[in-house]
C-alpha positions as CSV (number, residue, x, y, z in Angstrom):
1,M,-7.2,-73.2,116.7
2,E,-11.1,-73.5,116.5
3,D,-11.1,-70.1,114.7
4,K,-8.9,-71.4,112.0
5,I,-11.1,-74.3,111.7
6,E,-14.1,-72.1,111.3
7,I,-12.5,-70.0,108.7
8,A,-11.5,-73.1,106.6
9,I,-15.2,-74.4,107.0
10,A,-16.6,-71.3,105.7
11,Y,-14.0,-71.1,102.8
12,Y,-14.7,-74.6,101.6
13,T,-18.4,-74.1,102.0
14,K,-18.3,-71.2,99.7
15,K,-16.1,-73.0,97.1
16,G,-18.5,-75.7,97.2
17,Q,-21.6,-73.4,96.6
18,D,-19.7,-71.6,93.9
19,I,-19.5,-75.0,92.1
20,I,-23.1,-75.7,92.7
21,D,-24.0,-72.2,91.2
22,A,-21.8,-72.8,88.2
23,V,-23.2,-76.1,87.3
24,N,-26.8,-74.7,87.9
25,S,-26.4,-71.8,85.9
26,N,-24.9,-73.6,82.8
27,C,-27.1,-75.8,80.8
28,N,-24.3,-76.6,78.1
29,L,-21.9,-78.5,80.2
30,T,-20.2,-81.4,78.6
31,A,-19.8,-84.8,80.3
32,D,-16.1,-84.0,81.1
33,E,-17.1,-80.7,82.8
34,I,-19.6,-82.4,84.9
35,I,-17.2,-85.1,85.9
36,N,-14.7,-82.4,86.7
37,Y,-17.2,-80.4,88.8
38,G,-18.1,-83.6,90.8
39,E,-14.4,-84.5,91.4
40,E,-13.9,-81.0,92.8
41,M,-16.9,-81.3,95.0
42,A,-15.9,-84.8,96.2
43,V,-12.6,-83.1,97.5
44,I,-14.4,-80.3,99.0
45,E,-16.9,-82.5,100.8
46,Y,-14.0,-84.6,102.0
47,K,-12.2,-81.6,103.5
48,L,-15.4,-80.3,105.0
49,T,-16.0,-83.7,106.7
50,A,-12.5,-83.7,108.2
51,L,-12.7,-80.2,109.3
52,E,-16.1,-81.1,111.1
53,V,-14.4,-84.0,112.8
54,A,-11.4,-81.9,114.0
55,K,-13.8,-79.2,115.1
56,E,-15.6,-81.8,117.4
57,N,-12.4,-83.1,118.8
């Protein structure tokens, strides 16, 4: 079970890094795009937190 958690953590960490890279590489983002990226990051961070808690238990 721990292997699946580690795989999921790696997956969501990569997805989060992809979003950060997309935001940092684009200087012409609209407010709506920034908000959308922020919402996506919030979901990813929530999932990562839940996975870390599951890993500890």
